[in-house]
N, C-alpha and C positions, 0 to 999 in steps of 0.2 A: 641178369648181366646188364650193365649199363651200356647204353649206346652213345659213343663219343662223338658221333657226327656222321653225316652222309656226304661222301665226296661226289663230284660230278665232273665229267669231261665232255666238252663240246656243247654247243647250244641245244641240240635236240635232246641229248641225254639229260641235260640240265633241266629242261622243261618237263621231261617225262618223270624224272625223279622228284621234282617239286610237286607234281600232281599226285604221285603215289604217297608222298609224305603227308599231303593235305588230307587224303582219304583216310590214312591210318590215324591221323590226329583227330579227325572228326569222329571216327568210330570209337576211339578210346575215351574222348571227352563225354560222349553220350552216355557212357556207363560209369562216369566218375562224379560223385556228389559234390566234390569241391569245385567242379567247373560251373556249378549253378550260380556261383557268386559273380560270374562275369557278365558283362553286357552281351545280349544276343546280337546287337547291331554289328555290322561289318566294320572292322577297323577301329573300334572304340578304344580310346586311350586310358579311360578311367573305369574302375570298378564301381558298382553301386555304393558300397560303403564309403568310398572316398568322395564320390559326388554328393552323397547325403551329408557327409561331414562338412564339406565345403559350404553347402547351402545353410546348414545349421550354424556354421561359424559366421556367415554373413549376417544371418538374422540376429545372432547374439551381439555382434559388433554394433548393429543398429540400436539394439536395446541398451547396450552399454553407453553408447554415445548420447542417447536421449536421456538416460539416467544422470550422467555426469553434467549434462547441459542444464537439466532441471535443478540439480543441486546447486550449481554455480549461480543460476538465476535467483533461487530462493535465498542463498547466502548474500548475494549482492544487494538485495533489497534492505538488508540490515547493516550494511557496512557504512561507517562514518564517511569514508572517502567517496561514497556514492551520493552526490548532491541531491539527486532526485529520489533517493530512498526514503523509507518511513522514518529513519533515525533523524534525518534532516528536514522532514516535513513537520515543522514545529507548529504547535497550536498555542494561541494566546488565551490565557484565562485570568480571571480575577478571583481571589479567595473570598471576597465579600461583594456580591453583586448589588447589595443595597447601598454600598458606598460608590462603586464604579464598575462599569463593564468595559471590556477591552477587545480589540480586534486588530489584526495585522493590516497595516496600510501599505508598507513596503516590505520586501522580503527580509525576514529575520533569519540569520544564519546560525546564531549561537544561542544555546540555552542560557537563560538568565532570570533573575528575580529582581523586581524593582518595587520598592516600598512606596506607597502613595498615601500621604496624610492630607485629607481634605478638611480645611478649617471652615470653608464657606462655599456654597455652590452659587453660581450665577443665578440671579433672579430678575424677573420682570416686575414692574410696578403693578400693583393690583389695588383697585378701589372697589368697594362693595357698599351699596346703599342699605339702608335699614330695611328689615322685613316689614312688609305690609300684607294685609289680607288680600289675597289674589282676586277674590270675587267681589270685594267691596268696591263701591262706586268712587271714582276719583273726585277729590274735593277741589283741585285747582289745576290750571294748565302747567305745562312744563316748558321752560324757556331758558336753556343753559348752553354754555360753550365748552367744547373740549379742544384743548390746544396741546399738541405734542412737541412744541418748541420750534417747529419749522412750518407747520400747517395747522389750521384750526377749522372747526365746523360748528355751525349753530344748530341746535336741536330745538324744534318747536312742535309740541304736541298738545292739541286742544283736549280739554276734559270732556267734550261732547262730540258726538259724531255728526255727520252731515244731516242727519234727521233730527238733531237736537237732543238725542238720547245720551245720558251720561255714560261714559265708558268705565270699564272696570280698571282697577290698578294693574292687573296683568296685561290688559290691552295697552294701557299707557306705556308700560315698561317695554313691551314687545315692539311698539312703534318707535320708541326712542332708540332701542338697540339696532333696529333695521336702518334708521337714518345714520347712525354712527358708522356702521359697517359699509354703507354705501358711500360714505365720505372718503374712503380710501386714505385714511391717515394712519399713523403708527399705533393705533389702538383698536382692539376688538372688543365687542360688547355681546353679552349674552344675558338671558333671563334665567334665574335659578328659582325653581319652585319645589317646595317640600312641605308636606303636612299642611297644605292650604295656604302657605306663606310664599311670598314672592319678593325677589330683590334683583337689582341691576348690577351686573358684574362687569367692570372695565379692566382690561389688562393690556399692557404694552406688548406689541408684537414681537419684540426682541428683548433679550436679557442684557444686563449690563448697567453699570452705575449711571451712564449717560442717557439711558432710555426712559426718560420721565415724561409725564404729561400733567396738565392741570385742568380742573373742572370747576366752573363758576357759573352762577346765575340762579334762576328760579327752578328748583329741582322737583317740586311737586311730589309725585309718588316715588321719585328717586332720591328723596332726601337722604343725605349721608354719602352719596356717591362722590362728593367733592373731597372726602377725607381718604387719606392713603392708609390702606390696610397693610400692604407689604411694600417695602421700599425696594427700588431697583438697586441691584448690587452686582459687583464682579465676583467671579469665583476666585478663591484663594486656596492654594494647595502647595505641598512640598513633595519633591521627588528625591528619593535616596537610591543611588545605584553606585556600585563599586566603592562603597564607603563614603561617597560625597553626597551631601544634601543641599538642594537648591530650592529656593522659594519662587513661586510663580503667581501671577494674577491674570485672569482672563475674563473678557466680556461675556463669553459663552461657556457652556459646560462641555463643549466638544473640544478636547485638547489632545496633544500628542506628547509622547515620551520616547525615550531611546532614539534621539535624533530624528524625530518625526516618523519613525518606522512603525510605532504602535499607536493606534488611535484609542482614546479613552473618553468615555462619556461619564461625567460626574453625576452621581445620583443623590448623594447625601453626605453629611459630615461623618468622619471616622477614618479608620485606617484599613487598607487592603494591600495585598501583594499581587502585583501584575507579573505573571510568569510566562516566559516563552519556553515551552517544553514539548516533549513528544506527545503524540496521541497514544495513550496507553492501550486502547483497544486495537489500534492499527499495529502497534508493536507486538501485541499478543497474537494477533492473526498471522503476522509475518513469521513470528517465531514458531508457531504451530506448523506453518507450511515448511519451514526449514527442517524441523524435526522429522516430519513425514518424508521429505525428500531424502534426508540422510538415512533414515531407516530403510527406505526402499532401495537405495543404492547399496547399502550394506548387505541386505538380503540377496540382491541380485548377484553380488560378488561371492557371497557365501555359497549360494546354490550352484555356482559355476567354478568353485575352487578346483584347481588342478587342470583347468581347461587350457591355461596358458600362463607363462611366467609373468606377463603383464597383469593378469587378473590377480594372481597371488600377491604380487608386490602392492597393488592398489588396495587389496583387502587388508593387508598388514598396515598400510598407511591410514586407512579409514578407521580400523579397529583401535588405533592408538588414541582415539578420542579427540574431543574438542576443547578440553580444558579440565581444570581440577573439579572433582566432584563437589567440593564445598562451594566453589563459585557458581556452579550450575544449579545447585540446590536452591540458591537464593533466587534463581530465575524460574523455579518451579520445575526444573529438569532433573530426572533421575536416570542414572546409567544402569541398564539391565545387565544380567549375567552374560547375555549374548552380544554385549556391546551396543545394542540398540538403545534408543532413548525414549523416555516417557515424559510427557509435558503436562503439567497441571496449570492451565490457563488462569484459574482463579487465584492460585498462589502468587503468580507474577503480578497480576493486577492489584491484589491486596498489598503486596510488599511495596509497590510503587506509590499507590494512593495513600497508604497509611504512614509511609516513611518518606515524605517529600525530600527531606535532607539527604536521603540515600538514593533517591531516584536516579541522579546522574551517574553514580558509580554503578548502579544496576544496568543502566543503559549502556555504559561503557563495557560492562561484562558481556552484554548481548552483542555489541559490535565486535569485541575481541573474538568471541566464539564464532561469529559469522565470518570474520577474516580467516580463521583457521579452516572453516568448512569450505570457503571460497578457494583457498590455496590448495586444499586436498582435491577439490573438483578440477581445478586447472591442471594439477599434476596428473589426474586421471585422464583428462582430455588429451594430454601430450603423450600418452602411452601409444606405442605403435600398434596398428591393427594386427600385424602378424603376431606380436607377442601376446595378444589376447587369445589366440587360438592355436598357437604353435604346438600345444599339447595334443589338440585334435589332429593336426596335420601329421604329427609324428606317429600317432596311433593309427591313422588311416594308412600311412606309408608302410607301417610294419605289417598291416593286413594285406596290403597290395602286393608285397614281395612274395607272398605265398599264393597269389592268384595266378593260375597257369597262363592266362592270356597276357597279364601284365609282365610276367617273367619273360614270356616269349617276346613281347614288344620291346623289352630292354635291349635285346640283341638284334632286333630287326628294324631297319630304317623305315620300312614301308608298313609295319604293323604285324600283328600276330598271324596274319594269313599269308605272309610271304614265306613260302617254303624253301626258297633258294638259299637261305642262311642255314648251313648245316649245323653250325654250333647251336643255334637256337633250337633247331629240331632235336638235337641230341639232349639238350637240357630239358625240353618239354617231355620227351619220352622217358627220361629218367624219373621225372616227377610223377608221371602217370602209371608207369609199369611197376 
C-alpha cells in the first residue's frame, strides 16, 4: 500500500516524526541495491553518474575547442586573405640561372612571371700579357705606366735583385702585380700560372663602358699587357611583363625589375623567366597539416556523435566536404568513404612543378579549400558549449530521476535528509517498498 505522506502537529511531534522517518528511510535504503547509485555524503545534490557525465562533458568540450582551433589555424595558413600565410610567402626564382639569378629586395605581394632577355652582360676591361716561361730568367727591366683615367701609377721592376742575381719571369710579374695593387687605382693585377707558363692579368675593378684603363711603357716580361683582351661594356637587356617590353642598359650586372622589388644578377646572354611564386614545399607541408587537422576533427566528432545537438550539426557540416573531388584530386587529395581525406604530397609537388602554367590555378584551389575549412572551423567554434553535451545532460537527468536521494531532494528544500517534508517521505517510501 502506498504511503501518501506523514502529517505532523506541533513542534515536538514534528521533530519526533522526522526522526522516525529518517530511521525508517535509512533502514530501507541499506537493503535496496538501487540506493548504491547515490552519494554517501550528507546532503549531496548530484548522483555519481551525473557528476561523472558533467566532468566528461567538460573534458570533451576542451578537446572539441582545441580541435576546432587547430583546424582553423591550419586552414588560415593557406588562405589568400592571410598576408603572412604560405600562399603569400612568395619565392623569387629564375628558370635559367646561367642567364640570371633573382631574389626579393622589397615585398612582392602578387604572383607573376617576368621574361628577361639578356643581350650583353656588363664587363670590366681585361688586359693579359703573353705567356712566358715562369722559371726562365728575365731578359730586361720593366718600366711602364697604368692609367685608369683619373689616376696613374708607374711600375718599375729590375731584372736583377739586390745581390745582382737575375730574377725569374714569375718573380718579375709578381713584383709588378704587387706594385699595381698597392697603387690603389681602379685596376687590380694578378699573376696567372699554368703548365709552367706565367702571365700578368690586369682588370678594372668595376664593370661598365666607362671603366677603362691604359698601359704603356717598357713591358719586359709583361709584354702584351698593353693590349685589351676584353673591352669594358654595359649590360644590355630587355624586360617583358604584362605584355609590355622595355629595353635597359646598366653599368653593372646587378639590376632590378618589377619596380625595384626584385633584384637580378645577370650571368650570361640568353633568356630566362623571373617568377614570383609560392614555395611548393611549404605549400605541401601546410596542406598536409590541414588534412591531418581536418581528419582529426572529423574523427573526434564521429566518435562523439549523439553527445549533443551541436556535435551532430558540426559533424554534418564537416562531412559535407571541402570542395569537388575533381578539384581536390589535382591537389593530390582523395576523399575516403568515411569522409576523411588522404593527401599525396608527391602528386601536388609534381603537378605544380611540371605544369607551371597551371600552378596558379592549383594554388587558388588550395586557398579555396582552405577557406572552406576555415569557415567550418569558425562555425564549429561558435557552437554553444551546452549544445555539445546536451545529450549527456539529458541522459544523466533521466537517470537521476530514478535515484532515491535525488527524487527526495526534488521536494525538500534542505536536501534528502530533511524528514519534515511529508510529501517527500511518502514519495520515497513508495519507491522503496
